[in-house]
N, C-alpha and C positions, 0 to 999 in steps of 0.2 A: 645826898638825900633827894635833892630836887630831881636828879636824873632817875633815880629809882621810882619816884612818884610819877614822872613822865612814862617810863616804861610800863609801869603798872596800869596807867590810864590807857596806853595804847593797847596793851594786851587785852584788857576789859572791852575796849572798843571793837577790837577784831573778834573777840568771842561773841560779842552781841551781833555783829554782822554775819557771823558764820551761822547763827541760829535762824536768821531770817533768810528765806529762800526766793527773795524777789529779783527782778532783773537789776533793779538799782543797786541792790546789795552785792550782787555779783560784779557790777561795773566798779563798785567801791573797792572790792577785794582785789581786782585786776589792777586798780590804780594805786594800790599800797606802795608796792616796791619802786615803780617809776617816780611816783611823787616823792618818795624819800630820797631819790637820786636827783630830783630837780626836773624831772619831765612830768607832763600831765597827759593823761589819756582821756578823751571824751568820747561820747557815743559816735559822733561822726568819724572820728579817727579809727575806732574799733571797727565800725562798718566798712570803712575804707580798706582796712587790713584784711577783713574777711573777703570783701569782693576781690581784692587784688590776689589773695592766695587762691581763691576759686578759679579766677581767670588763669593764673599760673598753672594750676592743676590741669585745667581743659587744654592749655597750650601744650604742655608736656605730653598729654594723652595724644593730642593731634599729631605731634612730631612722631611719636612712637607708632601710631597707626600708619602714617605715611611712610615711615621707614620700612615697617613690616609689609605694606602693599608694594613698594617698589622692589623689596627683596624677592617678593613672591613672583612679581612680573619679570624681574630679570632671570629668576630661576626657570621660569616657564619658557622665556625666550631662549635660554641656553638649551633646554631639553628639546625645543622645536628645531633649533639649528642642528643639534646632534642627529635627531631623527631625520632631518632633511639631508644631512650629509651621508647618513647610513643608507637612505633610499637612492640617492644619487650615485653612491658608490666612490665618493672622494677619499 
């Protein structure tokens, strides 16, 4: 009986937080599952995760840009070498 009452209170608490659309309510909802597992997420941790994921995306885009740039340069060099060999007659 005590477990059912606890579950009902948790359900009502979640329902009330879902009706509120503030940033604190969103942080509370994000913190539900980790806190039940024994972890806590605070604003600074969430901000750190967002900044880290943004930097990771920038890093991946930079690597892809460099890869495409180097691929185009190598393809251009190959075309220039083929053109040079054709004009020289090798």
